[in-house]
C-alpha positions in Angstrom: -102.4 109.3 -165.4 -99.8 106.9 -165.7 -97.5 104.9 -167.1 -96.8 101.2 -166.6 -94.4 99.2 -167.5 -94.7 95.3 -167.7 -93.6 92.5 -168.4 -94.2 90.2 -171.8 -96.1 87.5 -169.7 -98.3 90.5 -167.7 -98.4 92.2 -170.7 -100.1 88.9 -172.2 -102.4 88.4 -169.7 -103.5 91.8 -169.5 -104.3 91.6 -173.1 -105.9 88.1 -172.2 -108.1 89.3 -169.3 -109.5 92.4 -171.6 -110.4 90.6 -173.9 -112.2 88.2 -172.2 -113.6 90.6 -169.9 -114.7 92.5 -173.2 -112.7 95.8 -171.5 -110.1 98.2 -172.2 -106.8 97.9 -170.2 -107.1 100.5 -168.4 -110.4 99.3 -167.2 -108.7 95.5 -166.4 -105.9 98.1 -164.2 -108.2 100.2 -162.8 -110.5 97.3 -160.9 -107.3 95.2 -160.1 -105.9 97.8 -158.3 -109.4 98.6 -156.8 -109.7 95.0 -155.7 -106.4 95.3 -154.4 -107.4 97.8 -152.3 -110.4 96.6 -151.1 -108.6 93.5 -150.1 -105.6 94.8 -148.6 -106.0 95.0 -144.7 -104.5 97.6 -142.3 -105.1 99.9 -145.8 -107.0 103.1 -145.4 -108.6 102.6 -148.8 -109.8 99.0 -147.5 -113.2 101.0 -146.9 -114.9 101.2 -143.8 -115.8 98.1 -141.6 -119.1 98.1 -143.0 -117.8 97.6 -146.3 -115.4 94.5 -144.9 -118.5 92.9 -143.4 -121.1 93.3 -146.1 -119.8 90.3 -147.7 -120.9 88.6 -144.1 -124.2 90.5 -142.7 -127.3 88.6 -143.2 -126.0 85.0 -143.8 -126.7 83.6 -139.9 -129.4 82.4 -139.7 -131.2 81.9 -135.6 -133.3 79.6 -136.5 -136.1 81.7 -135.8 -135.5 82.5 -132.3 -136.5 86.9 -132.9 -133.1 87.1 -130.7 -133.6 90.8 -131.0 -137.1 91.0 -129.9 -137.3 92.5 -126.6 -133.3 92.1 -126.0 -133.8 94.1 -123.0 -136.4 92.2 -121.0 -134.6 89.0 -121.7 -131.2 90.5 -120.5 -132.8 91.7 -117.5 -134.5 88.0 -116.8 -131.0 86.5 -117.9 -129.8 88.7 -114.8 -132.1 88.0 -112.3 -131.8 84.5 -112.6 -127.7 84.9 -112.0 -129.1 86.8 -109.0 -131.2 84.0 -107.7 -128.3 81.3 -108.6 -125.9 83.1 -106.6 -128.2 83.7 -103.6 -129.3 80.0 -103.5 -125.6 78.3 -103.3 
């Protein structure tokens, strides 16, 4: 349990947010602390790399090129092309 002292402006803001969100003042404060903990970079509470990257996972489009298929085969072809290019030059 914690006690927090707020100036009158923050107190009014907290009261307004609680009313708008239909939450208790404690809930608003918990949400705010949780949000801050997850957005602070370098903070141990910021979550795993996966949690920080989750908003960006799956938003890129390869244009239907299916880049994750046959990656070993494609890599081998790329190496062979480079080897041939060096030999020809």
